[in-house]
N, C-alpha and C positions, 0 to 999 in steps of 0.2 A: 866704483860700484860693489865691489865684493863687501866692505864694511854694512853698506846699507842693507844688503840681503842678510848679513849676518844679524843685524838689528832686527830687520823684519820678520826674520824667521821665528824671533822669539815672541810676537804680537799674537795674542789670542784672538780667537775668532771675532769676538766682539768688538775687537779694537784696543784693548788694553794691553800695558804691560805689567808684569809684576814677576820680579826675579826673587831669589832667595834673599832675605836679610838676615846675615850671620851675626851671633853674639858668642860671648864666650860661655864658659862652662857653668856659670851659676845658673844658667837657663834650666839646665838638666838638673843640677843639686837642688835648687828652690822647689822645682815641680815635685821631686821627690820626696822632699822635706814635707810638702805641703800634703803628700798623700798619705805619709805617717801621722802627721798632726789630724788628718780626717779619719785614720784607721782603715784606709783603703789600699794599704800596701799590698794586699792579696787579694784585693776586689777586682772583679771586671770594670772596663771603663764603662762611661755613659753610653756609648756606641755599640757595647756588647763584646768588643775586643777582650781578651784574657788578660790576665795580669802579668803575661809574659813580655808585654808591650812595656813594662816598666824594668824587666831585666834588660831589655835594647836600650833603653834610655841609660842604664847603669853601664852598659857596654860603651856607650858614646862618651860617659863621664870618664869612664877609666881610660879610654884612649887620650883623652885629652890632658891627661897626667903628662908632665914632663919627666926627662930622664933624671933630673935632681930630686924629685918626689913632690914638687908644687904644682900649683896650677896659676895660670895667668890671664890678664885682661885681653892679650892679643898675642899671636907668634912673637917672639922676641922682646916681649915686656919682662919686667920684672915679678917676681912672685907675688901673688897677692894674697895676703894672710887670710882675710874673709873667704875667699874663694877657695882656699886650700883647706881651711877647717870645714867647711861645708862639703867639701869633696871627700876629705878622710871620713866624715860622718856617716854619710851616705854609704860609702863603700862599706863601712862596718855593720851598718843596719842592714845591709843586703848579702851579709856573709862572708866579707873578705877578712881573713885571719889578722888581727893587729901585728903579728908577729912575720907576716909575710915581707919581702924586701921591699917592695913599693909603699907598704903602709909604715914601716919604719922609717922609711925615707922621706915620707909625708910628715910624720911626726917631728923627725928632727929638724924638718926647715920650719915648721911652726915654732918650735922651741928656739930656734935660731932668731926667730922674728918677734920674740918676747912672750910667746904662749897665746892660746886661745882666747885668754881673757883681755887681749888688744884688738878683738875684732871689731867691726863697726857696728852701730847700734841696729842697722837694718838686719845683721846676722844674728844679733842676740833676740829679736823678736822671733826667730824661728827655734832659736836654743831654749828660749823660755817656753814657748808652747810644748815642749819636748822635754822638760823638767831639767835641762841641763845647766841653767842659770837661774837663780831667782829673779822675780819681777822687778827687783830693786835695780838690776842692772840696765834695765830696759827704761829709757826716756819716757816720763810721763807726757802723756798727749791727751788732755782732757776733752771729751765729746762736747764740753760746753762751747768749744771753741765755734761751733756751728751757729751760736748764738750771741755772740759778739756784735757790737754795732760797728757800724761800718768806719766809723771815726777811728777805731781802735787800730793801734800800730800794728798790730799781729791779727789781721782779718783773713777770711780766706781769699777775697779777692786781691789780696795784695802779696800772694804767694803765687808760684808758677801754676799752671794749669795742671801739669803731672804731679806737681806736689800736693796739690789738693784733693787729687783722686787718690794719693797714696795715703796720705796722715788721716783722712778721715776713718776709712777701713780700720787703720792702724789704731785710731783712737777708741774706736769699739773693742778691737782686740785685747789692747792695753788694760781697758776698763773691765771687760767680762773675764779676762784672763783664762781662757781653755787652756788647760794642762794636761798632757796626757803622760804617765808614768810608764817609763822604760826599765827593763831590767838592770841591773849593774853590768851585766855584760855587755850591753848595748850603750852604754855610758861612755862620754870622751873625757872622763877623769884625766887619763895620760895625757892630754893636750895642754893641761893647765900647769904654770910655771908657779905663781903666786896665787895661792888659794884664796888667800883673804880679797885679792882684787877681782875674783871670778864672779862674786854676786855684788858689785860696785857699779855705779854708772861711769864711764868712761868718757870724759871730755876730751876734745881733739885739741891736740898741741899747739894747732895754728889760731887757737881762739885764745884772745887777748885776755891777761889775767882778770882784769876787772871784770869782764863780761863773763868769764869762766865761773866766777864767784857768784855773780849774780844769778846766771841760770842753773847753777847748783841749788842755790837756795830756794828759787821757783820751784825746782824739780823735787826737793825735799818737802816742800809745803803741799804741792798738789799730792805726793803719796802719803802723806800725813792726813789731808782730806779725805782721800780714797780709803783709809781705814774705818772712817766713819760714814762712808757712804756718798762722799763726794758732796757737793753743793746740793741746795734745796731743790735744784731745777736740773739733777742729774738724770732721773728718769725720762724727763722730756726731752733733754739733751740726747739722750741715747735714741729716743724714737724719731726725734729730728734728723738725727745724722743717719739713721738706717734709709728713712725717706729720702735724704739729699743722695746718697749713694744709689738707691735702687732707681731713682730717676735716671741716673747717668750710667746704669747698667745696661744690659742687652734689652735694647727696645727696636720697635719697628715703626714704620709711619714716619710723620714729620721729624720726629727725633730720633731717627733710625740710628743705632749704636751698636758695635759688637763688642760688647763687655765695656766694664768700667774704664773709661779713657781710652778704650780700643788697644790697650798696652798691657805686656804680659804683668807687671807688678801688682797693680791694685785689682787686676783679675783674679791673681792667686791670694790676695789678701780678703778679697770678698768672698772667697769661697769658705775661708775661716771664720769669717764674720756670720756666714750663713748657719754654719753648724754651730758656732756658739751662742747663737739667739735661737736655736731648738727647731731649725728646718730640718726636717728628714731628708734623706736623699731622693726621694719621690716628687718633692715640691717643684713645681715650674721653673722656680728660680734657680734652684739649686741645679736642676737638669740642662737649662741653659747656660748656666755658668760654667760648667764643666765641658760641655760641648765647644763652647767657644775658646777655652784655652786649649783643648785639645786639638783644635783646628790649626794650631801653631806647630804640628808636629810634621816632621820631614823623614822619610823612612828612605835610609839608603840600601841600595842594589843589593840582592841576597848575595851573599859570600861562600867559598867553597871551605869546608872544614878541613882537618888534617887527616881525616878519614876519606875525603874525597866527596861528601854530601854537602849539598846546598843548604845554608842554616839562613834565616832572616838577617839582614844588615843591622845595624844599630840604627837609633831613632834620636834626633836632635830636634829641639824648640827653637822657634823664632821668636823675636821680642814682640812682633807684630807683624803685619802685612804692609807693604809700601806702592801700593798700585797706582794711586793718583800721583805720587812723586816720581815713580820710575815712567808713567805715561806722559807725563808733563816734560821731563827731561828729554825721553826720547822723541817726542814730536818737535821739541824745539832743535834737538840735533837733526832731524830730517829737514826742517825749516832752514838751518844753516848750509844743506846741501842742495838749496834750491826746491825744495818740494812744497806745495802748498795743496789747497783744497781739491785740485784737480787730480792729485795722486791718491791712489783708493785708500792705501795704508793710512796716509794722514787724514783723510777725511772720517775713516772709521774710528781713529784715534780722537779725534775732536768731537766728533757725536757722544764717545763713551765719556769723555771728559764734561761735555754738558749735561750729560744725564746726572753727574755727580755735583752740579750746582748745589751748594748749600743755602737754603733759605732762613733755616731755623735760627732763632735768636738764642743762642746759649750763653754761657758764663760771661763771655766777652762784652755784652751790650752794657752791661753796668758799670764798666769803665769809661764808655764813650761820653765825650762833652755832651750836654743836652740837645744843642743844637745839631748834632750828628746821628742821633737816635733814629731819625725818620729816614735815614739814608736807603735807597734801594741799592742792595747789594748782592752779590754772589761770591761767598767765599768757597774756598776748596780745602778739605782735610787730606789727610797723609794717607790715610787707610780706605778700605771698602767702605765702612760706614763709621762715622764719629762726627754725629750732626752737632753735639755741644760745643766741639772745638775745631772748627777752621782755622787754618794758622796762616800768617802773613807770607812765609817762604812758598808753600804750595800755590797759594792764591796767586803770588807774583809770576812764578814759573809757570803755570797754567795759562794765567790770563795774556801772556806776552806770545805764548806758544798759538793760542787760539787766534791772537790777533793777526800773526804773521800768517797763520794757517789762510786765513782770508773768509771770505764768506757772511752774509749778513748777521745770521745767527751766532757764528764765532765772535764775531767783532762786538755784538751787542752784550753776549755774556763777557767778554774781556773788559768791556767798559763798566759793568756792574762791579767786576772785581777790583777795577782801578777805583771806583766811588769808594767802595769799603775800605781798600786799604788807603787811601788819603785820610780817612777818618781815624784810622788805627795810629796815626803817626805819634810818637810821644812828644812831650814837650821839650826835650833835648834835642830833636830833630831827626833822631833815629828810629828804628822799629825793633820790636821784640818779635817772638815768635807768637805767641797767643793773644796777647791783652795790649791795651795802652797802659802802662807801667811806669813808676818810678823807682829808680835804684836805691834800696832800702838794705845797705850792707850789714845792717845788724841782726838781719833775719837768718843770713848764713853763720851765725853764732849759735843758735838753736841748738840743743843736744841731739835732735834728729837731723840734723841737716848734713849728714855725712855723703849724700849722694851730690854735694858740692853743686847743687843746683836749686836752692830752695826758692829762688825768684827768677825771674823772667825779664830783665832790663833790656835796654836797646842792645844791640851788638852791630858791630860794623859789616859782617858778611851778609846778614840780612838784609840790612839797610841799602847795601851797594847792589843787592840784587832787585830790590824795588826801585830804586834809580835806573837800572837797566830796562826795569818793565816800563817805567814812566817815559823813559827816552822812547821807546814803540810807539806810544800812544801820544807822543807829539810834544810833550813836555821839555822844556830847557832848563837851564841855570838861572834863567830870568824869571821862573816861577818861584813863588816864595817857600811852596814846601820844598822844592828841590833844592833851592840855596840852602833852607836850614838843614837839609839832610847832608849836603856836601860839607857843610862846616862841621857836622858831627863826624862825619868819616875823617876828616883832616885833623881833627882834635885828638883822634884816637890811633893815629900811625904810630907805630913803634920807632924807639929813636934809631934802629936799625933800616928803618923805611919801609918795613912790612906792616902787616895787620893780623893782631890775632884770630884764629879761626875757631868760632863757637861750635859750628855744625859739621866741619869736616876738619882733618888732618893737613896741617895747622895753620901755620903762617903762610904756607904756599896757597892754601885754602882760601884763606883770609883775604889773602893779597889780591887773589884773583877776583873774588867777590866785591872787594872794597872798591878796586880802582877802576873796574871798566864801566860801571854805571855812571860816575861822574863824567869820565871822558865822552861817553854816549850822549850825555846831556849838555854837552857843549865845553867842558872844561879843557883848557889848552894842556894837551899832553907835554909840552916843553916847560910847564912849570916845574918849579925845583922838586917840590913833595912829590909830583908823579914821577919825575925823573930818579928820585931817590928810590921809589918802589922798583922801577926797572934795574937800577944799579945793584939793589939787594938780590933780585932775583937772578940776575947775571951771576951774582958772586957765589950764588950756591948752584950753579948749573953745572953739571959734571962734563968732562971732555968729551964724552959721547953724545951730549947734547940732551942727555934725559935730565929728570928732576925725582927725587923722592924724599919724603921725610917720614920719620918715625913717629908715632904718636907720644913715645917718650919725652918730645920736645916740650910737652904740657908740663912736665917734671922738672925738666932741664934745659932751660933756654940756651944754653951753649948747642943743643943738639937741633935748634931750629934751622930747617931747610935740609938737614941731612937724613939719610936714611936709603934704603933699597929703592932703586929705580921703579917706579909704578907708571903705567899708562896713563891713568886718570889724573896724577900729579905732574907728569910731563904736559899732559895736554892742558890743564889750567894755567901752568906757567907759560904754555905757549901761546895761549890766546891773549894772554895779559901782555906779554912782550910785543906781540903783534899789534895791540892796540897802542901802545906808547911808542915802540919802535919802528913799525911797518914791518910788512909781510917779507920785504927783501932783506932785511937784518939778518946778518950771521946767526945770532943766537936764536932767531925765531926760525930759521933754515934748517939748523942743526937739530932742534926740538921735533921739527916735523918729519925731518929724514930718520931719526930715531923711532918715532911711530911706526914709520913705515917699513923701517927694517925688522922691527921686531913683530910687526903683524904676522898672526898665524897662516902659514901657508898650508897645503893638503897635507904635507909631510910631518909639519910640527904638530898640526892638528891631531894627527894620528898617534902622537907619541905621549903616552901617558905621564913621561918624565917632564915634558916641556909645557904639557897642557893637562894638569891635575885635575881639572874641572870639566873637560871633555867639551871645551867651546868648538864652534865650527870656524873652519878656514874663514879669514876675513876679520876675526876677533883679536883680542889680545888675552894672554894669561895674566892674571892679577890675584896674589894669593894674600896679598897684605891688607889690612883694615885700615883704610882711608875715611871713614865716617866716624862720627862723633856722636855719642848719645849724651853722656855726661864727663867732661873733662877729668883725667885723672881717676875716672870711676868705672865707666864703661863705654865701651868703643863698639864699631859696627863694621860689617864689610858688606858693601852692596853688590850684588853679583851682577847688576847691570852697568854700574860705572863704567866697567872696561870695556863696555861696548859704545854707551853713548857719548862720553866726553871725549876719547880720542876722533871718534867720527865728526863731533863738533869741531874740534880744532882743525881737523884736516878739509874740512867743508868751507870753513871761513877762510883758511889760507888760499884755497884754490879759488874761491871767490875773489879775494883781492888781488891774486894773480892775473884772473879772467878782467876785473876792473882796470889794471895796469896796461894789459894787452890792448883795451879798447882806447884807452886814454892816447896809447903810442899811436 
């Protein structure tokens, strides 16, 4: 019962959960660089707080610097060159002496990695706006892309939802080229090794040579046209792009949205666009845009200075809010503990989730087959409000939690989610995150594809979760939709027996998500391909029964399934092995025992060394990043994962043991 109380204790009065969603240092550095681009580095915030708030964000950024001088994507990662350049630049702008030891160390790491001329293109957008590189080093993104016919290979509907919300604001930034001149003392000239490369577009090494030359030629052509005002449709394209973004920016009513895409990067770029298009700071669009980004701030508790005085703690930013995702998982975990609508906590959660049913027809509707466009649906998005972009993963998680919670309204809402999900299946049998899509690898070669997720193809982890959802709705492997999805999952199994994890770290997550759904839909776990998954998991299980995997496995396959032990990853593996091997199998029992042994008791919960996040007794401590935003680029630490998933695993194991006892 203790883990249930620990999780329930984090539920808000209206029934939902929303824990911190932690990212890396670029959230702090890019926010601060945005303030310098806007000329607001010494101005009050939109809510009236003074510029000392920025100093507290600088404090957080400074604390994230490593002893070797660099900044990374997560604790234990390698140095990230772009993050380090942005971190150094911000600290210098805010007064840190370039000759101070921490700045000298950062500069040395940057030089070792080839100099600031090798940063990714997303970093160069910021540097160009602050006059540190010429606009020639930034990829051309013509606003005319908003006018392309739908049959065109590079159409907005054919890139991922998150990409389209980022590249249209950036297209306007690149076209309008707002540039602030800084003093020589504020520049980062010292970070460049080859000054000739500083002002040239850098193409990524992994782009094949032929495509590298093709896109370099396209980029030069577009920049040549820019010198003459672009195409004859340039003004119309700018206006249409602005309207497209404004429609997906902060909205109320049916299209309720908390900022462009409700995620940090496009919300930051939108503020730069508003400034570049002449909107003053009192304009309603600007006021709302500022407020929405500033709501991502989290304040640390006050600290005691060396003189014994209390001083405000540092401030960090989140990339977005995760309430629907957190609530869906938490409710599903409670369902696994045998709780349903008769439990007050479950019923409040279900009511809140029903209130977030999304009926608005956003970008996704254009990718549907004509016969599916009239489907009655309820999708769910990730954030508090993001009506343009409900997603498959959240919809599957919420739908099966509501169905299991029971009650006519919950079951009806789940059925609408199921109808939409079935309509969103891709032709290859899998599901993507936001749209019906086709894999177009060439899109990953364009110069502004540095985020490593230009498109949104089917992925095994989401497909497996959808299958698990379909199983609760009574569908089996006799259904054509299910059969096609299972074949997709089988085709994407890695040679080792595991699956790649697109949205969680990494092969442990991917295997958990990919294999349970097919089994629940009727696949015999004795099949060789499923047994191979269990054998792989057992091969990476540690002697104490735990599991852990570092996000470095995205960079180095030899690290798959290896890393510090975590409660969430151990829970994923335990649930998978139980589904394949049974609850009494030694590998499952060892994993469950590890979860029980590492659960925080009252003494451990009171020890900051063992419990740095101050979690209550009954939960687990987990400081590792086990969530994935963009593989190899951006990772996440979901602060509720360490509550929900171990509870889910233990609940399933206890239920299986109870069933076995009844059978005996």
